[in-house]
N, CA, C and O of each residue as an XYZ file, in Angstrom:
564
protein
N     -26.267    194.231    138.272
C     -27.278    193.267    138.114
C     -27.371    192.838    136.652
O     -27.378    193.652    135.728
N     -27.444    191.482    136.488
C     -27.510    191.026    135.097
C     -28.922    191.215    134.520
O     -29.921    191.120    135.232
N     -28.968    191.471    133.279
C     -30.237    191.665    132.580
C     -30.470    190.449    131.693
O     -29.590    190.040    130.936
N     -31.637    189.892    131.794
C     -31.981    188.716    131.003
C     -32.802    189.182    129.811
O     -33.793    189.899    129.949
N     -32.357    188.755    128.645
C     -33.071    189.098    127.422
C     -34.129    188.030    127.138
O     -33.788    186.864    126.937
N     -35.377    188.405    127.119
C     -36.466    187.484    126.806
C     -36.771    187.639    125.321
O     -36.987    188.749    124.833
N     -36.787    186.508    124.602
C     -37.068    186.624    123.164
C     -38.515    187.063    122.925
O     -39.382    186.864    123.776
N     -38.758    187.650    121.784
C     -40.127    188.110    121.505
C     -41.085    186.913    121.380
O     -40.691    185.827    120.956
N     -42.316    187.135    121.749
C     -43.321    186.074    121.727
C     -43.828    185.907    120.303
O     -44.262    186.860    119.655
N     -43.760    184.668    119.839
C     -44.290    184.389    118.513
C     -45.753    183.971    118.651
O     -46.165    183.389    119.654
N     -46.497    184.278    117.639
C     -47.907    183.929    117.683
C     -48.063    182.442    117.379
O     -47.580    181.955    116.356
N     -48.749    181.717    118.286
C     -48.945    180.282    118.126
C     -50.309    180.060    117.481
O     -51.332    180.548    117.961
N     -50.295    179.316    116.386
C     -51.549    179.028    115.707
C     -52.274    177.892    116.434
O     -51.665    176.904    116.844
N     -53.568    178.058    116.579
C     -54.352    177.002    117.222
C     -55.008    176.137    116.148
O     -55.347    176.601    115.060
N     -55.167    174.897    116.489
C     -55.773    173.959    115.558
C     -57.270    173.941    115.813
O     -57.716    173.864    116.958
N     -58.018    174.012    114.768
C     -59.471    173.970    114.892
C     -59.923    172.520    114.773
O     -59.788    171.902    113.717
N     -60.459    171.987    115.864
C     -60.938    170.606    115.877
C     -62.462    170.640    115.916
O     -63.046    171.239    116.818
N     -63.108    170.001    114.942
C     -64.577    170.013    114.969
C     -65.107    169.142    116.107
O     -64.464    168.179    116.526
N     -66.282    169.499    116.591
C     -66.898    168.717    117.657
C     -67.279    167.341    117.128
O     -67.714    167.210    115.984
N     -67.119    166.323    117.954
C     -67.477    164.980    117.490
C     -68.994    164.830    117.362
O     -69.769    165.432    118.106
N     -69.375    164.025    116.412
C     -70.790    163.727    116.226
C     -70.971    162.217    116.263
O     -70.052    161.456    115.960
N     -72.138    161.812    116.630
C     -72.425    160.382    116.689
C     -73.819    160.142    116.135
O     -74.744    160.920    116.366
N     -73.946    159.062    115.408
C     -75.253    158.668    114.920
C     -75.822    157.648    115.905
O     -75.361    156.509    115.975
N     -76.807    158.066    116.646
C     -77.402    157.203    117.657
C     -78.374    156.250    116.959
O     -79.276    156.690    116.248
N     -78.189    154.955    117.163
C     -79.113    154.023    116.514
C     -80.507    154.116    117.134
O     -80.655    154.372    118.329
N     -81.493    153.908    116.323
C     -82.867    153.930    116.812
C     -83.673    152.908    116.032
O     -83.273    152.462    114.956
N     -84.790    152.558    116.584
C     -85.683    151.640    115.890
C     -87.115    151.972    116.271
O     -87.386    152.535    117.332
N     -87.992    151.619    115.404
C     -89.407    151.787    115.686
C     -89.910    150.483    116.284
O     -89.883    149.450    115.615
N     -90.368    150.510    117.530
C     -90.795    149.255    118.151
C     -92.006    148.669    117.430
O     -92.912    149.384    117.003
N     -91.987    147.373    117.315
C     -93.072    146.643    116.677
C     -93.950    146.056    117.775
O     -93.501    145.228    118.567
N     -95.185    146.486    117.812
C     -96.109    146.031    118.846
C     -96.854    144.807    118.321
O     -97.570    144.879    117.323
N     -96.673    143.690    119.010
C     -97.360    142.458    118.637
C     -98.256    142.070    119.804
O     -97.761    141.660    120.854
N     -99.565    142.194    119.634
C    -100.451    141.829    120.743
C    -100.484    140.319    120.919
O    -100.254    139.577    119.963
N    -100.770    139.855    122.139
C    -100.863    138.411    122.351
C    -102.041    137.830    121.571
O    -102.994    138.537    121.240
N    -101.959    136.543    121.287
C    -102.983    135.911    120.458
C    -104.331    135.809    121.169
O    -105.366    135.714    120.509
N    -104.338    135.827    122.493
C    -105.601    135.697    123.223
C    -106.122    137.034    123.742
O    -106.905    137.065    124.691
N    -105.696    138.135    123.131
C    -106.117    139.463    123.565
C    -107.548    139.718    123.102
O    -107.864    139.569    121.922
N    -108.395    140.098    124.026
C    -109.793    140.386    123.707
C    -110.158    141.728    124.336
O    -109.631    142.102    125.384
N    -111.062    142.440    123.683
C    -111.505    143.733    124.184
C    -112.520    143.522    125.297
O    -113.276    142.550    125.294
N    -112.523    144.456    126.257
C    -113.528    144.387    127.313
C    -114.843    144.951    126.786
O    -114.889    145.473    125.672
N    -115.903    144.853    127.569
C    -117.215    145.319    127.125
C    -117.252    146.830    126.954
O    -118.029    147.336    126.145
N    -116.433    147.557    127.694
C    -116.457    149.011    127.642
C    -115.873    149.554    126.344
O    -116.221    150.659    125.930
N    -115.001    148.806    125.702
C    -114.333    149.279    124.498
C    -115.183    148.923    123.288
O    -115.560    147.766    123.102
N    -115.482    149.922    122.470
C    -116.231    149.658    121.256
C    -115.245    149.224    120.179
O    -114.258    149.911    119.916
N    -115.515    148.095    119.569
C    -114.626    147.555    118.558
C    -114.931    148.235    117.233
O    -116.071    148.213    116.770
N    -113.916    148.839    116.622
C    -114.075    149.475    115.327
C    -113.635    148.483    114.265
O    -112.483    148.050    114.241
N    -114.550    148.134    113.398
C    -114.230    147.179    112.349
C    -114.476    147.810    110.994
O    -115.370    148.642    110.837
N    -113.689    147.415    110.033
C    -113.881    147.853    108.662
C    -114.907    146.916    108.042
O    -114.688    145.706    107.988
N    -116.031    147.465    107.570
C    -117.109    146.606    107.076
C    -116.893    146.131    105.651
O    -117.715    145.381    105.126
N    -115.829    146.540    105.024
C    -115.604    146.090    103.644
C    -114.219    145.478    103.502
O    -113.394    145.985    102.742
N    -113.957    144.414    104.209
C    -112.670    143.735    104.124
C    -112.771    142.685    103.033
O    -113.585    141.767    103.124
N    -111.960    142.814    102.015
C    -111.922    141.871    100.887
C    -113.310    141.644    100.276
O    -113.676    140.516     99.947
N    -114.075    142.732    100.128
C    -115.403    142.705     99.503
C    -116.408    141.843    100.259
O    -117.406    141.435     99.666
N    -116.198    141.556    101.503
C    -117.150    140.816    102.324
C    -117.750    141.785    103.328
O    -117.034    142.578    103.939
N    -119.023    141.721    103.490
C    -119.703    142.587    104.446
C    -119.718    141.918    105.817
O    -120.034    140.735    105.947
N    -119.374    142.690    106.818
C    -119.405    142.188    108.185
C    -120.593    142.827    108.882
O    -120.731    144.050    108.902
N    -121.429    142.010    109.441
C    -122.601    142.503    110.129
C    -122.185    142.945    111.524
O    -121.923    142.108    112.388
N    -122.123    144.255    111.752
C    -121.681    144.784    113.035
C    -122.688    144.480    114.135
O    -122.312    144.338    115.298
N    -123.965    144.378    113.779
C    -124.975    144.089    114.793
C    -124.861    142.663    115.311
O    -125.211    142.402    116.462
N    -124.387    141.748    114.500
C    -124.261    140.355    114.927
C    -123.149    140.191    115.950
O    -123.212    139.298    116.795
N    -122.129    141.042    115.883
C    -121.020    140.932    116.831
C    -121.326    141.602    118.156
O    -120.608    141.383    119.131
N    -122.395    142.429    118.218
C    -122.714    143.104    119.474
C    -123.187    142.137    120.544
O    -122.893    142.347    121.721
N    -123.896    141.105    120.187
C    -124.467    140.188    121.153
C    -123.470    139.209    121.728
O    -123.733    138.617    122.774
N    -122.334    139.017    121.080
C    -121.363    138.038    121.569
C    -120.642    138.579    122.779
O    -120.391    139.780    122.880
N    -120.320    137.719    123.669
C    -119.631    138.103    124.900
C    -118.129    138.149    124.659
O    -117.564    137.240    124.051
N    -117.484    139.211    125.138
C    -116.034    139.334    124.996
C    -115.323    139.070    126.309
O    -114.132    139.354    126.435
N    -116.042    138.527    127.297
C    -115.415    138.228    128.579
C    -114.478    137.039    128.427
O    -114.826    136.060    127.767
N    -113.294    137.110    129.027
C    -112.413    135.949    128.954
C    -112.987    134.802    129.765
O    -113.537    135.004    130.847
N    -112.855    133.611    129.237
C    -113.379    132.456    129.963
C    -112.496    132.180    131.170
O    -111.270    132.243    131.087
N    -113.129    131.876    132.281
C    -112.368    131.601    133.495
C    -112.108    130.112    133.604
O    -112.916    129.292    133.170
N    -110.994    129.781    134.178
C    -110.625    128.389    134.374
C    -111.347    127.849    135.601
O    -111.791    128.620    136.451
N    -111.468    126.520    135.696
C    -112.069    125.970    136.907
C    -111.199    126.310    138.117
O    -109.971    126.280    138.034
N    -111.824    126.624    139.211
C    -111.084    126.990    140.413
C    -110.800    128.479    140.484
O    -110.093    128.926    141.387
N    -111.335    129.256    139.553
C    -111.135    130.702    139.558
C    -112.486    131.370    139.775
O    -113.513    130.882    139.304
N    -112.477    132.465    140.477
C    -113.683    133.265    140.635
C    -113.354    134.666    140.146
O    -112.179    135.015    140.030
N    -114.335    135.451    139.867
C    -114.100    136.803    139.372
C    -114.581    137.808    140.399
O    -115.543    137.565    141.127
N    -113.899    138.938    140.445
C    -114.233    140.013    141.369
C    -114.446    141.269    140.540
O    -113.627    141.596    139.681
N    -115.541    141.971    140.794
C    -115.820    143.224    140.104
C    -115.079    144.357    140.792
O    -115.137    144.481    142.016
N    -114.384    145.186    140.025
C    -113.730    146.351    140.602
C    -114.780    147.395    140.954
O    -115.788    147.530    140.260
N    -114.540    148.130    142.030
C    -115.472    149.148    142.493
C    -115.608    150.240    141.436
O    -114.605    150.715    140.903
N    -116.812    150.630    141.136
C    -117.198    151.697    140.207
C    -116.765    151.440    138.763
O    -116.741    152.371    137.957
N    -116.426    150.209    138.426
C    -116.141    149.844    137.034
C    -116.832    148.527    136.742
O    -117.293    147.838    137.653
N    -116.899    148.189    135.490
C    -117.498    146.912    135.112
C    -116.430    145.913    134.710
O    -116.708    144.980    133.957
N    -115.230    146.092    135.196
C    -114.125    145.203    134.859
C    -114.078    144.068    135.868
O    -114.053    144.300    137.077
N    -114.068    142.853    135.370
C    -113.986    141.689    136.248
C    -112.559    141.157    136.243
O    -111.956    140.986    135.184
N    -112.026    140.898    137.430
C    -110.664    140.390    137.574
C    -110.736    138.960    138.091
O    -111.398    138.702    139.096
N    -110.060    138.019    137.416
C    -110.068    136.645    137.927
C    -109.246    136.544    139.207
O    -108.184    137.156    139.323
N    -109.743    135.771    140.161
C    -109.088    135.608    141.452
C    -109.109    134.129    141.816
O    -110.153    133.488    141.695
N    -107.983    133.569    142.259
C    -107.969    132.148    142.617
C    -108.874    131.869    143.817
O    -109.310    132.782    144.518
N    -109.139    130.588    144.027
C    -109.974    130.188    145.156
C    -109.280    130.511    146.474
O    -108.075    130.760    146.511
N    -110.053    130.502    147.546
C    -109.546    130.846    148.870
C    -108.443    129.896    149.315
O    -107.468    130.333    149.926
N    -108.576    128.609    149.022
C    -107.561    127.631    149.439
C    -106.211    127.929    148.793
O    -105.166    127.806    149.433
N    -106.240    128.318    147.527
C    -104.987    128.626    146.822
C    -104.346    129.879    147.408
O    -103.131    129.925    147.596
N    -105.161    130.896    147.699
C    -104.625    132.125    148.293
C    -104.036    131.864    149.676
O    -102.982    132.402    150.013
N    -104.716    131.036    150.483
C    -104.210    130.721    151.822
C    -102.892    129.970    151.727
O    -101.962    130.246    152.484
N    -102.806    129.018    150.797
C    -101.566    128.256    150.621
C    -100.422    129.166    150.196
O     -99.317    129.059    150.728
N    -100.674    130.061    149.243
C     -99.631    130.971    148.766
C     -99.184    131.922    149.871
O     -97.990    132.184    150.019
N    -100.131    132.438    150.643
C     -99.792    133.350    151.734
C     -98.990    132.640    152.814
O     -98.001    133.183    153.309
N     -99.403    131.438    153.183
C     -98.680    130.671    154.204
C     -97.261    130.368    153.751
O     -96.320    130.473    154.537
N     -97.105    129.993    152.493
C     -95.771    129.707    151.961
C     -94.889    130.946    151.998
O     -93.719    130.863    152.371
N     -95.438    132.090    151.616
C     -94.661    133.330    151.622
C     -94.245    133.714    153.036
O     -93.096    134.091    153.264
N     -95.169    133.621    153.985
C     -94.854    133.968    155.378
C     -93.804    133.020    155.939
O     -92.881    133.456    156.627
N     -93.936    131.729    155.653
C     -92.970    130.752    156.169
C     -91.583    130.985    155.585
O     -90.588    130.866    156.301
N     -91.499    131.311    154.309
C     -90.178    131.523    153.709
C     -89.516    132.783    154.250
O     -88.306    132.792    154.477
N     -90.283    133.839    154.458
C     -89.711    135.068    155.024
C     -89.272    134.828    156.463
O     -88.199    135.277    156.865
N     -90.095    134.121    157.247
C     -89.728    133.827    158.637
C     -88.472    132.966    158.695
O     -87.606    133.196    159.539
N     -88.360    131.975    157.806
C     -87.169    131.125    157.787
C     -85.929    131.928    157.419
O     -84.865    131.727    158.004
N     -86.056    132.827    156.463
C     -84.906    133.640    156.057
C     -84.462    134.562    157.187
O     -83.264    134.695    157.438
N     -85.407    135.197    157.869
C     -85.049    136.095    158.972
C     -84.449    135.322    160.143
O     -83.493    135.784    160.765
N     -85.002    134.153    160.445
C     -84.465    133.332    161.528
C     -83.060    132.857    161.201
O     -82.175    132.895    162.055
N     -82.850    132.409    159.972
C     -81.519    131.943    159.573
C     -80.499    133.072    159.645
O     -79.356    132.845    160.042
N     -80.893    134.271    159.271
C     -79.981    135.415    159.357
C     -79.610    135.703    160.803
O     -78.441    135.936    161.109
N     -80.596    135.689    161.694
C     -80.320    135.951    163.108
C     -79.419    134.873    163.700
O     -78.491    135.185    164.447
N     -79.684    133.604    163.372
C     -78.858    132.505    163.889
C     -77.436    132.615    163.352
O     -76.478    132.420    164.100
N     -77.289    132.921    162.077
C     -75.962    133.055    161.482
C     -75.181    134.186    162.147
O     -74.003    134.019    162.463
N     -75.823    135.334    162.364
C     -75.135    136.449    163.037
C     -74.737    136.070    164.463
O     -73.656    136.445    164.916
N     -75.587    135.334    165.177
C     -75.268    134.909    166.539
C     -74.076    133.954    166.537
O     -73.183    134.074    167.376
N     -74.058    132.995    165.587
C     -72.944    132.043    165.501
C     -71.646    132.771    165.182
O     -70.601    132.449    165.748
N     -71.699    133.744    164.285
C     -70.492    134.514    163.949
C     -69.999    135.270    165.175
O     -68.797    135.313    165.434
N     -70.914    135.865    165.929
C     -70.523    136.626    167.121
C     -69.874    135.717    168.167
O     -68.908    136.116    168.818
N     -70.394    134.503    168.333
C     -69.851    133.563    169.317
C     -68.533    132.961    168.836
O     -67.584    132.844    169.610
N     -68.473    132.580    167.565
C     -67.314    131.844    167.054
C     -66.124    132.735    166.706
O     -65.000    132.241    166.628
N     -66.340    134.026    166.497
C     -65.234    134.899    166.098
C     -64.116    134.918    167.141
O     -62.958    134.738    166.764
N     -64.397    135.126    168.438
C     -63.304    135.102    169.415
C     -62.642    133.723    169.524
O     -61.430    133.630    169.717
N     -63.436    132.656    169.401
C     -62.881    131.300    169.489
C     -61.914    131.065    168.333
O     -60.817    130.545    168.535
N     -62.312    131.440    167.145
C     -61.443    131.248    165.974
C     -60.198    132.112    166.085
O     -59.106    131.657    165.745
N     -60.336    133.358    166.557
C     -59.159    134.227    166.715
C     -58.172    133.632    167.713
O     -56.967    133.612    167.460
N     -58.679    133.146    168.850
C     -57.804    132.555    169.869
C     -57.110    131.317    169.329
O     -55.906    131.146    169.515
N     -57.859    130.460    168.664
C     -57.269    129.250    168.081
C     -56.223    129.614    167.045
O     -55.162    128.992    167.001
N     -56.492    130.587    166.226
C     -55.549    131.012    165.185
C     -54.257    131.546    165.815
O     -53.160    131.247    165.342
N     -54.395    132.330    166.876
C     -53.197    132.865    167.537
C     -52.359    131.745    168.140
O     -51.131    131.779    168.065
N     -53.019    130.743    168.742
C     -52.276    129.619    169.324
C     -51.558    128.826    168.245
O     -50.400    128.446    168.424
N     -52.226    128.571    167.127
C     -51.597    127.816    166.032
C     -50.430    128.602    165.457
O     -49.364    128.035    165.218
N     -50.613    129.897    165.231
C     -49.530    130.724    164.675
C     -48.368    130.833    165.658
O     -47.209    130.872    165.246
N     -48.674    130.883    166.954
C     -47.610    130.959    167.959
C     -46.776    129.694    167.992
O     -45.557    129.775    168.140
N     -47.388    128.529    167.859
C     -46.656    127.262    167.841
C     -45.789    127.154    166.602
O     -44.671    126.645    166.675
N     -46.283    127.621    165.466
C     -45.501    127.536    164.229
C     -44.300    128.475    164.292
O     -43.234    128.128    163.784
N     -44.439    129.631    164.889
C     -43.328    130.584    164.965
C     -42.238    130.088    165.912
O     -41.054    130.334    165.679
N     -42.628    129.394    166.974
C     -41.608    128.891    167.905
C     -40.836    127.734    167.297
O     -39.676    127.527    167.654
N     -41.443    126.964    166.382
C     -40.757    125.847    165.729
C     -39.731    126.345    164.724
O     -38.704    125.691    164.548
N     -39.953    127.449    164.070
C     -39.034    127.928    163.027
C     -37.890    128.702    163.565
O     -37.043    129.163    162.800
């Protein structure tokens, strides 16, 4: 039996690769309130009484109403157990919007059903017609 000489194993040096790092970009969001933002009655407004050496009378601002003005055709609804008023459109506008939404959903569902029915009916007709056309072309060649 032949004997195979295996050479001695040399030590293989490994390469040290550092773990990758990444600098993740970040930013501090800038909050810009809308220009028509007003506090509700429940929130106490904290004001600095010495802005640019002018005194602000805090008692004079207490009597002013901070309720947003409602547009014509809008009514307000009080939320249960709170003093928050929510503007709500008139009944005619709500009925019109609801009717439009129901009609569009009904039309979409009806169109889907009709389209599926047409596909089910026309699929065998198209397959048969296609086979006849392909059969005529193959016999000509």
